ChimeraX commands (.cxc) that place a marker at each C-alpha (Angstrom):
marker #1 position 85.50,152.32,105.37 radius 0.5
marker #1 position 89.40,152.96,106.09 radius 0.5
marker #1 position 88.68,152.08,109.79 radius 0.5
marker #1 position 86.81,148.78,108.87 radius 0.5
marker #1 position 90.07,148.03,106.65 radius 0.5
marker #1 position 92.52,148.73,109.43 radius 0.5
marker #1 position 90.45,146.78,112.11 radius 0.5
marker #1 position 90.27,143.72,109.66 radius 0.5
marker #1 position 94.09,144.10,109.34 radius 0.5
marker #1 position 94.78,144.30,112.89 radius 0.5
marker #1 position 92.56,141.07,113.55 radius 0.5
marker #1 position 94.44,139.27,110.69 radius 0.5
marker #1 position 98.07,140.04,112.31 radius 0.5
marker #1 position 99.80,138.55,115.17 radius 0.5
marker #1 position 103.48,138.69,115.76 radius 0.5
marker #1 position 104.78,135.83,117.65 radius 0.5
marker #1 position 107.97,135.36,119.76 radius 0.5
marker #1 position 109.56,132.83,121.96 radius 0.5
marker #1 position 107.42,129.93,123.06 radius 0.5
marker #1 position 104.43,130.88,120.72 radius 0.5
marker #1 position 106.82,131.46,117.80 radius 0.5
marker #1 position 108.32,128.00,118.42 radius 0.5
marker #1 position 104.92,126.53,118.61 radius 0.5
marker #1 position 103.90,127.76,115.46 radius 0.5
marker #1 position 107.01,126.51,113.52 radius 0.5
marker #1 position 106.66,123.21,115.08 radius 0.5
marker #1 position 102.91,123.42,113.86 radius 0.5
marker #1 position 103.59,124.44,110.52 radius 0.5
marker #1 position 106.92,122.40,109.89 radius 0.5
marker #1 position 104.81,119.38,110.91 radius 0.5
marker #1 position 101.99,120.03,108.19 radius 0.5
marker #1 position 104.78,120.63,105.28 radius 0.5
marker #1 position 107.60,118.31,106.23 radius 0.5
marker #1 position 109.71,119.62,103.20 radius 0.5
marker #1 position 111.17,122.89,102.51 radius 0.5
marker #1 position 113.08,124.89,100.13 radius 0.5
marker #1 position 116.46,125.46,101.71 radius 0.5
marker #1 position 118.40,128.68,100.23 radius 0.5
marker #1 position 121.82,129.26,100.71 radius 0.5
marker #1 position 124.31,131.60,99.14 radius 0.5
marker #1 position 125.45,129.73,95.95 radius 0.5
marker #1 position 128.89,128.62,95.57 radius 0.5
marker #1 position 131.39,130.11,93.01 radius 0.5
marker #1 position 130.01,128.83,89.45 radius 0.5
marker #1 position 126.70,127.68,90.96 radius 0.5
marker #1 position 123.60,129.72,89.68 radius 0.5
marker #1 position 120.97,128.60,92.24 radius 0.5
marker #1 position 121.14,127.98,96.02 radius 0.5
marker #1 position 117.99,126.75,96.30 radius 0.5
marker #1 position 116.90,122.85,96.83 radius 0.5
marker #1 position 114.10,121.20,98.36 radius 0.5
marker #1 position 114.88,119.03,101.73 radius 0.5
marker #1 position 112.91,116.98,103.91 radius 0.5
marker #1 position 112.82,117.91,107.59 radius 0.5
marker #1 position 113.97,115.16,109.96 radius 0.5
marker #1 position 112.91,116.83,113.20 radius 0.5
marker #1 position 112.10,119.95,114.98 radius 0.5
marker #1 position 113.01,120.10,118.37 radius 0.5
marker #1 position 111.86,121.74,121.41 radius 0.5
marker #1 position 113.84,124.91,120.87 radius 0.5
marker #1 position 112.67,125.33,117.31 radius 0.5
marker #1 position 115.81,123.81,115.83 radius 0.5
marker #1 position 115.24,122.26,112.40 radius 0.5
marker #1 position 117.41,119.28,111.56 radius 0.5
marker #1 position 118.32,117.73,107.91 radius 0.5
marker #1 position 120.50,115.04,107.00 radius 0.5
marker #1 position 122.64,115.98,103.63 radius 0.5
marker #1 position 125.61,114.62,101.78 radius 0.5
marker #1 position 129.03,116.01,102.77 radius 0.5
marker #1 position 129.87,116.12,99.01 radius 0.5
marker #1 position 126.91,118.18,97.83 radius 0.5
marker #1 position 126.56,121.87,96.96 radius 0.5
marker #1 position 124.27,122.36,99.92 radius 0.5
marker #1 position 126.91,121.49,102.28 radius 0.5
marker #1 position 129.72,123.37,100.60 radius 0.5
marker #1 position 127.60,126.44,100.26 radius 0.5
marker #1 position 126.88,126.22,104.17 radius 0.5
marker #1 position 130.51,125.67,104.81 radius 0.5
marker #1 position 131.29,129.17,103.10 radius 0.5
marker #1 position 128.08,131.06,104.52 radius 0.5
marker #1 position 125.75,129.75,107.28 radius 0.5
marker #1 position 123.09,132.08,106.61 radius 0.5
marker #1 position 120.19,130.07,105.27 radius 0.5
marker #1 position 116.44,130.81,104.44 radius 0.5
marker #1 position 113.66,128.23,104.68 radius 0.5
marker #1 position 110.47,128.41,102.60 radius 0.5
marker #1 position 107.74,125.80,103.85 radius 0.5
marker #1 position 104.11,125.49,102.21 radius 0.5
marker #1 position 101.67,123.17,103.53 radius 0.5
marker #1 position 98.26,123.30,101.99 radius 0.5
marker #1 position 97.08,125.48,98.85 radius 0.5
marker #1 position 95.61,128.05,101.16 radius 0.5
marker #1 position 97.47,128.33,104.17 radius 0.5
marker #1 position 100.52,126.98,106.21 radius 0.5
marker #1 position 103.00,129.24,104.84 radius 0.5
marker #1 position 106.41,129.38,106.80 radius 0.5
marker #1 position 109.48,131.66,106.04 radius 0.5
marker #1 position 112.28,131.34,108.25 radius 0.5
marker #1 position 115.84,133.05,108.45 radius 0.5
marker #1 position 118.42,131.58,110.52 radius 0.5
marker #1 position 122.27,130.09,110.81 radius 0.5
marker #1 position 123.17,126.66,109.67 radius 0.5
marker #1 position 125.69,124.37,111.63 radius 0.5
marker #1 position 127.23,121.42,109.82 radius 0.5
marker #1 position 127.96,118.30,111.93 radius 0.5
marker #1 position 128.96,114.73,111.40 radius 0.5
marker #1 position 127.61,113.49,114.89 radius 0.5
marker #1 position 127.05,109.60,114.14 radius 0.5
marker #1 position 125.04,109.11,117.24 radius 0.5
marker #1 position 122.86,112.28,116.20 radius 0.5
marker #1 position 122.78,110.58,112.44 radius 0.5
marker #1 position 121.19,107.49,113.99 radius 0.5
marker #1 position 118.85,109.49,115.90 radius 0.5
marker #1 position 117.59,111.38,112.71 radius 0.5
marker #1 position 117.83,108.36,110.58 radius 0.5
marker #1 position 114.80,107.14,108.20 radius 0.5
marker #1 position 115.21,104.25,106.21 radius 0.5
marker #1 position 113.81,105.79,103.12 radius 0.5
marker #1 position 116.82,107.92,103.15 radius 0.5
marker #1 position 118.79,105.03,101.93 radius 0.5
marker #1 position 117.78,106.03,98.42 radius 0.5
marker #1 position 120.42,108.89,98.67 radius 0.5
marker #1 position 122.79,107.10,101.23 radius 0.5
marker #1 position 123.11,103.67,99.81 radius 0.5
marker #1 position 125.37,102.31,102.61 radius 0.5
marker #1 position 122.53,103.19,105.02 radius 0.5
marker #1 position 122.83,105.15,108.47 radius 0.5
marker #1 position 126.80,104.45,108.48 radius 0.5
marker #1 position 127.32,105.98,104.95 radius 0.5
marker #1 position 130.12,107.88,105.34 radius 0.5
marker #1 position 128.86,111.07,103.27 radius 0.5
marker #1 position 126.00,111.51,105.90 radius 0.5
marker #1 position 126.15,115.07,107.60 radius 0.5
marker #1 position 123.80,116.97,109.47 radius 0.5
marker #1 position 122.39,120.52,108.70 radius 0.5
marker #1 position 121.09,121.97,112.35 radius 0.5
marker #1 position 119.18,125.62,111.22 radius 0.5
marker #1 position 118.53,127.45,114.43 radius 0.5
marker #1 position 115.97,130.06,113.04 radius 0.5
marker #1 position 116.27,133.85,114.41 radius 0.5
marker #1 position 113.15,135.39,112.41 radius 0.5
marker #1 position 110.51,134.73,110.31 radius 0.5
marker #1 position 107.12,135.22,108.70 radius 0.5
marker #1 position 103.99,132.94,108.81 radius 0.5
marker #1 position 100.62,133.11,107.03 radius 0.5
marker #1 position 98.03,130.64,108.36 radius 0.5
marker #1 position 94.44,130.46,108.92 radius 0.5
marker #1 position 92.66,131.06,112.35 radius 0.5
marker #1 position 90.37,128.10,112.66 radius 0.5
marker #1 position 91.72,125.10,110.62 radius 0.5
marker #1 position 91.41,124.21,107.22 radius 0.5
marker #1 position 88.00,122.99,107.18 radius 0.5
marker #1 position 86.37,126.14,108.82 radius 0.5
marker #1 position 88.68,128.17,106.29 radius 0.5
marker #1 position 87.38,126.09,103.16 radius 0.5
marker #1 position 83.78,126.68,104.28 radius 0.5
marker #1 position 84.26,130.25,104.63 radius 0.5
marker #1 position 85.70,130.44,101.07 radius 0.5
marker #1 position 82.83,128.58,99.62 radius 0.5
marker #1 position 80.20,130.57,101.57 radius 0.5
marker #1 position 82.02,133.80,100.39 radius 0.5
marker #1 position 82.21,132.99,96.70 radius 0.5
marker #1 position 78.54,132.00,96.69 radius 0.5
marker #1 position 77.58,135.18,98.46 radius 0.5
marker #1 position 80.00,137.37,96.89 radius 0.5
marker #1 position 81.57,138.55,100.21 radius 0.5
marker #1 position 84.93,138.28,101.62 radius 0.5
marker #1 position 85.10,135.98,104.81 radius 0.5
marker #1 position 89.00,136.05,105.35 radius 0.5
marker #1 position 90.00,133.53,108.18 radius 0.5
marker #1 position 93.45,134.17,107.75 radius 0.5
marker #1 position 96.20,135.19,110.20 radius 0.5
marker #1 position 99.73,136.34,109.60 radius 0.5
marker #1 position 102.86,137.76,111.23 radius 0.5
marker #1 position 106.37,137.82,112.05 radius 0.5
marker #1 position 108.15,135.28,114.08 radius 0.5
marker #1 position 110.96,135.94,116.53 radius 0.5
marker #1 position 112.51,132.72,118.11 radius 0.5
marker link #1:1,2 radius 0.2
marker link #1:2,3 radius 0.2
marker link #1:3,4 radius 0.2
marker link #1:4,5 radius 0.2
marker link #1:5,6 radius 0.2
marker link #1:6,7 radius 0.2
marker link #1:7,8 radius 0.2
marker link #1:8,9 radius 0.2
marker link #1:9,10 radius 0.2
marker link #1:10,11 radius 0.2
marker link #1:11,12 radius 0.2
marker link #1:12,13 radius 0.2
marker link #1:13,14 radius 0.2
marker link #1:14,15 radius 0.2
marker link #1:15,16 radius 0.2
marker link #1:16,17 radius 0.2
marker link #1:17,18 radius 0.2
marker link #1:18,19 radius 0.2
marker link #1:19,20 radius 0.2
marker link #1:20,21 radius 0.2
marker link #1:21,22 radius 0.2
marker link #1:22,23 radius 0.2
marker link #1:23,24 radius 0.2
marker link #1:24,25 radius 0.2
marker link #1:25,26 radius 0.2
marker link #1:26,27 radius 0.2
marker link #1:27,28 radius 0.2
marker link #1:28,29 radius 0.2
marker link #1:29,30 radius 0.2
marker link #1:30,31 radius 0.2
marker link #1:31,32 radius 0.2
marker link #1:32,33 radius 0.2
marker link #1:33,34 radius 0.2
marker link #1:34,35 radius 0.2
marker link #1:35,36 radius 0.2
marker link #1:36,37 radius 0.2
marker link #1:37,38 radius 0.2
marker link #1:38,39 radius 0.2
marker link #1:39,40 radius 0.2
marker link #1:40,41 radius 0.2
marker link #1:41,42 radius 0.2
marker link #1:42,43 radius 0.2
marker link #1:43,44 radius 0.2
marker link #1:44,45 radius 0.2
marker link #1:45,46 radius 0.2
marker link #1:46,47 radius 0.2
marker link #1:47,48 radius 0.2
marker link #1:48,49 radius 0.2
marker link #1:49,50 radius 0.2
marker link #1:50,51 radius 0.2
marker link #1:51,52 radius 0.2
marker link #1:52,53 radius 0.2
marker link #1:53,54 radius 0.2
marker link #1:54,55 radius 0.2
marker link #1:55,56 radius 0.2
marker link #1:56,57 radius 0.2
marker link #1:57,58 radius 0.2
marker link #1:58,59 radius 0.2
marker link #1:59,60 radius 0.2
marker link #1:60,61 radius 0.2
marker link #1:61,62 radius 0.2
marker link #1:62,63 radius 0.2
marker link #1:63,64 radius 0.2
marker link #1:64,65 radius 0.2
marker link #1:65,66 radius 0.2
marker link #1:66,67 radius 0.2
marker link #1:67,68 radius 0.2
marker link #1:68,69 radius 0.2
marker link #1:69,70 radius 0.2
marker link #1:70,71 radius 0.2
marker link #1:71,72 radius 0.2
marker link #1:72,73 radius 0.2
marker link #1:73,74 radius 0.2
marker link #1:74,75 radius 0.2
marker link #1:75,76 radius 0.2
marker link #1:76,77 radius 0.2
marker link #1:77,78 radius 0.2
marker link #1:78,79 radius 0.2
marker link #1:79,80 radius 0.2
marker link #1:80,81 radius 0.2
marker link #1:81,82 radius 0.2
marker link #1:82,83 radius 0.2
marker link #1:83,84 radius 0.2
marker link #1:84,85 radius 0.2
marker link #1:85,86 radius 0.2
marker link #1:86,87 radius 0.2
marker link #1:87,88 radius 0.2
marker link #1:88,89 radius 0.2
marker link #1:89,90 radius 0.2
marker link #1:90,91 radius 0.2
marker link #1:91,92 radius 0.2
marker link #1:92,93 radius 0.2
marker link #1:93,94 radius 0.2
marker link #1:94,95 radius 0.2
marker link #1:95,96 radius 0.2
marker link #1:96,97 radius 0.2
marker link #1:97,98 radius 0.2
marker link #1:98,99 radius 0.2
marker link #1:99,100 radius 0.2
marker link #1:100,101 radius 0.2
marker link #1:101,102 radius 0.2
marker link #1:102,103 radius 0.2
marker link #1:103,104 radius 0.2
marker link #1:104,105 radius 0.2
marker link #1:105,106 radius 0.2
marker link #1:106,107 radius 0.2
marker link #1:107,108 radius 0.2
marker link #1:108,109 radius 0.2
marker link #1:109,110 radius 0.2
marker link #1:110,111 radius 0.2
marker link #1:111,112 radius 0.2
marker link #1:112,113 radius 0.2
marker link #1:113,114 radius 0.2
marker link #1:114,115 radius 0.2
marker link #1:115,116 radius 0.2
marker link #1:116,117 radius 0.2
marker link #1:117,118 radius 0.2
marker link #1:118,119 radius 0.2
marker link #1:119,120 radius 0.2
marker link #1:120,121 radius 0.2
marker link #1:121,122 radius 0.2
marker link #1:122,123 radius 0.2
marker link #1:123,124 radius 0.2
marker link #1:124,125 radius 0.2
marker link #1:125,126 radius 0.2
marker link #1:126,127 radius 0.2
marker link #1:127,128 radius 0.2
marker link #1:128,129 radius 0.2
marker link #1:129,130 radius 0.2
marker link #1:130,131 radius 0.2
marker link #1:131,132 radius 0.2
marker link #1:132,133 radius 0.2
marker link #1:133,134 radius 0.2
marker link #1:134,135 radius 0.2
marker link #1:135,136 radius 0.2
marker link #1:136,137 radius 0.2
marker link #1:137,138 radius 0.2
marker link #1:138,139 radius 0.2
marker link #1:139,140 radius 0.2
marker link #1:140,141 radius 0.2
marker link #1:141,142 radius 0.2
marker link #1:142,143 radius 0.2
marker link #1:143,144 radius 0.2
marker link #1:144,145 radius 0.2
marker link #1:145,146 radius 0.2
marker link #1:146,147 radius 0.2
marker link #1:147,148 radius 0.2
marker link #1:148,149 radius 0.2
marker link #1:149,150 radius 0.2
marker link #1:150,151 radius 0.2
marker link #1:151,152 radius 0.2
marker link #1:152,153 radius 0.2
marker link #1:153,154 radius 0.2
marker link #1:154,155 radius 0.2
marker link #1:155,156 radius 0.2
marker link #1:156,157 radius 0.2
marker link #1:157,158 radius 0.2
marker link #1:158,159 radius 0.2
marker link #1:159,160 radius 0.2
marker link #1:160,161 radius 0.2
marker link #1:161,162 radius 0.2
marker link #1:162,163 radius 0.2
marker link #1:163,164 radius 0.2
marker link #1:164,165 radius 0.2
marker link #1:165,166 radius 0.2
marker link #1:166,167 radius 0.2
marker link #1:167,168 radius 0.2
marker link #1:168,169 radius 0.2
marker link #1:169,170 radius 0.2
marker link #1:170,171 radius 0.2
marker link #1:171,172 radius 0.2
marker link #1:172,173 radius 0.2
marker link #1:173,174 radius 0.2
marker link #1:174,175 radius 0.2
marker link #1:175,176 radius 0.2
marker link #1:176,177 radius 0.2
marker link #1:177,178 radius 0.2
view
């Protein structure tokens, strides 16, 4: 029985690096679109976790956000650039955790490229609001948990497995190294 469990574990584990890691990052961030950005909280702040909307993931796997330069998030990153990102897509797959360094910028041209009109909710003066800043996160490492054949097949396997009382695991997980 142990060899069966070992074989199942090996089939469900795949570490990814370089190009394949970046492809997985782009895939899973495209599904989730938002994440929890975790920083080391500033003095007096009890929690350094907040939801953020991803503006873009580029070809190097770098994740881009817009943020207010008078926010706790901006202050936290100014003091310590190490961040963690947690993404969750669907209820049964599409999980991504990343660690990396965040860089703050006020590049107006890049802000215009990343701008989305819905951002006016937070930046009332539009894309020229003087409070807008950029967070650029370059992930180093991470972890993903997904399914092998897409959500439809995974869902069918779950229903059949529940009906027949047998695990039909379609998950795959692994470490990421960018």
